[in-house]
C-alpha positions as CSV (number, residue, x, y, z in Angstrom):
1,M,45.0,4.2,11.3
2,S,46.1,7.5,9.9
3,N,48.4,8.0,7.0
4,H,49.9,11.4,8.1
5,L,53.6,12.3,7.4
6,L,56.1,12.1,10.4
7,P,57.7,15.4,11.7
8,A,60.8,16.5,9.7
9,S,62.8,16.8,12.9
10,I,63.4,13.1,13.2
11,F,65.4,13.1,10.0
12,S,67.8,15.9,11.1
13,T,71.3,15.4,12.8
14,S,73.0,17.6,15.4
15,A,76.5,19.2,14.7
16,T,77.6,18.3,18.2
17,S,76.9,14.6,17.9
18,S,79.9,12.2,18.4
19,S,81.2,10.2,15.5
20,A,80.1,7.0,17.2
21,S,76.5,8.0,17.0
22,K,76.5,8.9,13.4
23,P,75.8,5.4,12.0
24,F,72.6,5.3,14.2
25,L,71.6,8.8,13.1
26,K,72.0,7.8,9.5
27,A,69.7,4.8,10.1
28,K,66.9,6.9,11.6
29,P,65.6,8.1,8.2
30,M,65.4,4.5,6.9
31,L,63.5,3.4,10.0
32,A,61.1,6.2,9.7
33,L,60.4,5.5,6.0
34,T,59.9,1.8,6.9
35,A,57.4,2.8,9.5
36,L,55.7,5.2,7.1
37,L,55.3,2.5,4.5
38,A,53.9,0.1,7.1
39,L,51.4,2.7,8.3
40,A,50.3,3.2,4.7
41,G,49.9,-0.5,4.1
42,C,47.9,-0.9,7.2
43,S,45.6,2.0,6.3
44,N,45.1,0.7,2.7
45,G,44.3,-2.8,4.0
46,Q,41.7,-1.4,6.4
47,N,40.2,0.7,3.7
48,E,39.8,-2.3,1.5
49,T,38.2,-4.2,4.3
50,N,35.8,-1.3,5.0
51,E,34.9,-1.1,1.3
52,N,34.3,-4.8,1.1
53,A,32.1,-4.6,4.2
54,S,30.2,-1.6,2.8
55,S,29.7,-3.4,-0.5
56,E,28.3,-6.5,1.3
57,A,26.0,-4.4,3.4
58,T,24.7,-2.6,0.3
59,K,24.0,-6.0,-1.3
60,T,22.2,-7.2,1.8
61,T,20.1,-4.0,2.0
62,E,19.2,-4.3,-1.7
63,A,18.2,-8.0,-1.3
64,T,16.0,-7.1,1.7
65,E,14.3,-4.4,-0.2
66,N,13.8,-6.7,-3.2
67,N,12.3,-9.4,-0.9
68,T,10.0,-6.8,0.7
69,A,8.9,-5.6,-2.7
70,A,8.2,-9.2,-3.7
71,A,6.2,-9.8,-0.6
72,D,4.2,-6.6,-1.1
73,D,3.3,-7.8,-4.6
74,N,1.2,-10.6,-2.9
75,V,-0.7,-8.2,-0.7
76,L,-3.9,-6.5,-1.8
77,R,-4.6,-3.4,0.4
78,I,-8.3,-2.7,0.7
79,G,-10.0,0.4,2.1
80,T,-13.5,0.3,3.6
81,E,-15.5,2.6,5.9
82,G,-16.0,0.3,8.9
83,A,-19.3,2.1,9.9
84,Y,-21.9,0.9,7.4
85,A,-23.4,-2.3,8.7
86,P,-24.1,-4.9,7.5
87,F,-21.7,-4.1,4.6
88,N,-18.8,-3.0,6.8
89,Y,-18.4,-2.4,10.5
90,T,-15.9,-2.3,13.3
91,N,-16.1,-5.0,15.9
92,A,-15.6,-4.4,19.6
93,D,-12.0,-5.7,19.4
94,G,-11.2,-3.2,16.6
95,T,-11.3,-5.8,13.8
96,L,-13.4,-5.1,10.6
97,G,-16.3,-7.3,9.6
98,G,-19.3,-7.3,7.3
99,F,-20.4,-8.3,3.8
100,D,-17.8,-6.1,2.1
101,V,-15.0,-7.5,4.2
102,E,-15.9,-11.1,3.5
103,I,-16.3,-10.4,-0.2
104,A,-12.9,-8.7,-0.3
105,N,-11.3,-11.7,1.5
106,A,-13.0,-14.2,-0.9
107,I,-11.6,-12.3,-3.9
108,C,-8.2,-12.2,-2.3
109,D,-8.4,-16.0,-1.7
110,D,-9.3,-16.6,-5.3
111,M,-6.4,-14.3,-6.5
112,Q,-4.1,-16.2,-4.1
113,M,-3.2,-12.9,-2.4
114,T,-3.3,-11.7,1.2
115,C,-5.9,-9.1,2.0
116,E,-4.9,-6.1,4.2
117,I,-8.1,-4.3,5.0
118,M,-8.1,-0.9,6.7
119,A,-10.8,1.5,7.8
120,Q,-11.1,5.0,6.3
121,D,-13.7,7.7,7.0
122,W,-16.1,8.0,4.1
123,D,-15.3,11.6,3.1
124,G,-11.6,10.6,2.7
125,I,-12.1,7.2,1.1
126,I,-11.5,8.2,-2.6
127,P,-8.7,10.6,-1.7
128,G,-7.0,7.8,0.2
129,L,-7.2,5.6,-2.9
130,K,-5.8,8.3,-5.1
131,A,-2.9,8.9,-2.7
132,G,-1.9,5.2,-2.7
133,K,-3.0,4.5,0.8
134,Y,-4.7,1.3,-0.5
135,D,-5.2,-0.4,-3.8
136,A,-9.0,-0.8,-3.9
137,I,-12.1,0.3,-2.2
138,V,-14.7,-2.2,-1.1
139,A,-17.2,-0.1,0.9
140,A,-20.7,-0.4,-0.5
141,M,-19.8,2.3,-3.0
142,S,-22.4,3.2,-5.6
143,V,-21.3,3.6,-9.2
144,T,-21.9,7.2,-10.3
145,P,-20.7,9.2,-13.3
146,E,-19.1,11.7,-11.0
147,R,-17.0,9.0,-9.2
148,A,-16.2,7.3,-12.6
149,K,-14.2,10.5,-13.4
150,Q,-11.9,9.8,-10.4
151,V,-11.8,6.0,-10.1
152,A,-12.2,2.9,-12.2
153,F,-15.0,0.6,-11.2
154,T,-15.2,-3.2,-11.5
155,D,-18.3,-5.2,-12.4
156,P,-21.1,-4.6,-9.8
157,Y,-21.2,-7.0,-6.8
158,F,-24.5,-5.8,-5.3
159,S,-27.7,-4.0,-6.3
160,N,-29.2,-1.5,-3.9
161,A,-32.7,0.0,-3.3
162,L,-33.7,2.8,-1.0
163,V,-36.4,2.6,1.7
164,F,-38.2,4.8,4.3
165,L,-38.4,3.8,7.9
166,A,-40.7,5.1,10.7
167,K,-42.4,3.8,13.9
168,K,-45.0,1.1,13.5
169,D,-47.8,3.3,14.7
170,S,-46.7,6.3,12.6
171,S,-49.0,7.7,10.0
172,F,-46.0,8.7,7.9
173,D,-46.7,7.8,4.2
174,P,-43.8,8.5,1.8
175,A,-46.3,8.2,-1.1
176,N,-47.6,11.6,-0.2
177,S,-45.1,14.4,-0.7
178,S,-47.0,16.5,1.9
179,D,-46.1,13.8,4.5
180,I,-42.4,14.0,3.5
181,N,-42.4,17.8,3.7
182,A,-44.2,17.7,7.1
183,H,-41.9,15.3,8.9
184,S,-38.2,15.4,9.9
185,I,-36.3,12.8,8.0
186,A,-32.8,11.5,8.8
187,A,-30.2,10.5,6.3
188,Q,-26.5,10.0,6.1
189,R,-24.7,13.0,4.6
190,S,-23.2,12.6,1.1
191,T,-25.0,9.3,0.3
192,I,-27.2,8.2,-2.6
193,S,-30.2,8.3,-0.2
194,S,-29.7,11.9,1.0
195,Q,-29.0,13.1,-2.5
196,W,-32.1,11.3,-3.8
197,L,-34.3,12.9,-1.2
198,E,-32.9,16.3,-1.7
199,N,-33.3,16.2,-5.4
200,T,-36.8,14.6,-5.3
201,Y,-38.2,16.5,-2.4
202,P,-36.3,19.8,-2.1
203,K,-38.7,21.1,0.6
204,A,-38.1,18.0,2.8
205,N,-37.0,18.7,6.4
206,M,-33.8,16.7,6.2
207,K,-31.5,16.0,9.2
208,L,-28.1,14.9,7.9
209,Y,-25.6,12.8,9.9
210,D,-21.9,11.9,9.5
211,T,-22.5,8.2,9.9
212,L,-25.5,5.9,9.4
213,S,-25.2,4.7,12.9
214,N,-25.8,8.3,14.3
215,A,-28.9,8.6,12.0
216,F,-30.3,5.4,13.3
217,L,-29.6,6.5,16.8
218,D,-31.7,9.7,16.5
219,L,-34.5,7.8,14.7
220,G,-34.6,5.3,17.6
221,S,-34.5,8.1,20.2
222,G,-37.5,9.9,18.6
223,R,-35.4,13.0,17.6
224,V,-36.6,12.5,13.9
225,D,-39.9,11.2,12.6
226,A,-38.6,9.0,9.7
227,M,-35.5,8.0,7.9
228,I,-34.3,7.2,4.4
229,S,-31.6,4.6,3.9
230,D,-30.2,1.9,1.7
231,K,-32.4,-1.2,2.1
232,L,-29.9,-3.6,3.6
233,P,-28.6,-1.4,6.4
234,A,-32.2,-0.6,7.2
235,L,-33.1,-4.3,7.5
236,E,-30.1,-4.9,9.7
237,W,-31.2,-2.1,12.1
238,L,-34.9,-3.3,12.1
239,G,-33.7,-6.7,13.1
240,S,-31.9,-5.2,16.2
241,A,-33.4,-4.4,19.6
242,S,-33.2,-0.7,18.8
243,G,-35.3,-1.1,15.7
244,S,-38.0,-3.5,17.0
245,D,-40.7,-0.7,17.1
246,Y,-40.0,0.4,13.5
247,V,-41.0,-0.8,10.1
248,L,-40.4,0.0,6.4
249,K,-42.9,2.5,5.1
250,G,-43.9,2.4,1.5
251,D,-42.3,0.5,-1.3
252,E,-38.7,0.1,-2.2
253,I,-37.3,2.9,-4.4
254,D,-35.4,1.4,-7.3
255,I,-32.8,3.9,-8.5
256,N,-30.7,1.5,-10.5
257,D,-28.0,1.7,-7.8
258,N,-25.1,-0.7,-8.1
259,F,-22.2,-1.2,-5.7
260,A,-18.8,-1.9,-7.2
261,I,-15.1,-2.0,-6.2
262,A,-13.1,1.0,-7.0
263,V,-9.4,1.0,-8.1
264,R,-7.2,3.8,-9.5
265,P,-7.9,4.6,-13.2
266,N,-4.5,3.3,-14.4
267,D,-4.8,0.0,-12.5
268,E,-6.4,-1.8,-15.5
269,A,-4.6,-5.1,-14.7
270,L,-5.9,-5.1,-11.1
271,Q,-9.4,-4.2,-12.3
272,A,-9.3,-7.2,-14.7
273,K,-8.1,-9.6,-12.0
274,I,-10.7,-8.5,-9.5
275,N,-13.4,-8.9,-12.1
276,Q,-12.3,-12.4,-12.9
277,S,-12.2,-13.4,-9.2
278,L,-15.6,-11.8,-8.6
279,A,-17.0,-13.9,-11.4
280,N,-15.3,-17.0,-9.9
281,I,-16.7,-16.6,-6.4
282,K,-20.2,-16.0,-8.0
283,S,-20.0,-19.2,-10.1
284,N,-18.5,-21.4,-7.3
285,G,-21.2,-20.5,-4.7
286,T,-18.9,-18.5,-2.4
287,Y,-20.8,-15.3,-3.1
288,D,-24.2,-16.8,-2.4
289,K,-23.1,-18.2,1.0
290,I,-21.8,-14.7,2.1
291,N,-25.0,-13.0,0.7
292,Q,-27.3,-15.4,2.6
293,K,-25.3,-14.9,5.9
294,Y,-25.9,-11.1,5.9
295,F,-29.1,-10.5,4.1
296,A,-31.8,-12.7,5.5
297,V,-34.9,-10.4,5.8
298,P,-36.3,-10.1,9.4
299,V,-40.0,-10.6,9.8
300,S,-40.3,-7.2,11.7
301,A,-39.1,-5.5,8.5
302,T,-42.3,-6.3,6.6
303,P,-43.2,-3.0,4.9
304,T,-46.6,-1.4,5.3
305,P,-48.6,-1.0,2.1
306,A,-48.0,2.3,0.3
307,A,-47.7,3.6,-3.2
308,T,-44.3,4.3,-4.8
309,P,-43.6,8.1,-4.7
310,T,-44.7,9.6,-8.0
311,T,-42.0,12.2,-8.3
312,T,-39.3,11.3,-10.8
313,A,-36.0,10.7,-9.0
314,S,-32.9,12.5,-10.2
315,T,-29.8,10.2,-10.1
316,T,-27.3,13.0,-10.1
317,V,-25.2,12.8,-7.0
318,D,-21.9,14.3,-5.8
319,S,-18.6,12.4,-5.8
320,A,-18.9,11.6,-2.1
321,A,-22.3,10.0,-2.2
322,Q,-22.4,6.4,-1.0
């Protein structure tokens, strides 16, 4: 209801009015004033009601936001690639699976937190962490000095080695640098394996791919002669139908490559909690159960005898290498 003033004309009297009507005309200003006060009272009452309602709504909104914040405190958001089997992959139904995913869930269980795991393309996985899209990366990420300038790493949860793969009947021998230079070799772009090959054999005929799956696809289709990869994804592929005609060539290449979980540099409390839970799942047998589930070596992966490449490997890699 409005609190406007009434028109002044209702308070005026006419010179031609009869004397009998004057008492009534004198009463009109009093009636108008009474109405005006009633209107003002009604308006003030409604304003008080609206203010009270607004105050209650504000309290409710603040309470809801506080509850949401409290709920979010119990959620650990994890970023992974979802395309690096057996460490992480995307199932047909769109859910994420793999060694990294199960390790992340085991850590969350030990921390009594809920894991919220999301997929992120490899090239954007560190930028996503820095932008606050998730709290940690569990994605078979190698610890390197370059990455350590951008993220903080937990204790390692896996040690990696590199291997070469080729067809069973191939004469490809990675112990001979001439063989490496003479054959086309597949690798995933911006990974430890591709960086190692490039640094160790700069004349190698490298074919780089955006995902490991695409590299394996071309190897299986005969579009490349050989491939270099992390050991465990290679064993996973060799155990599949697509890799049944292929084997490891030469010995494993130990480059002191360790996988760890990455957090933002200022998240020291989270880093410490993850380290503690990682130690807990290793001591209570949970880690071993997950490891055995994913990393049983298939018979078909038995490597053919060959000497370890004699060229010294450079361990310098760029910040995107896996």
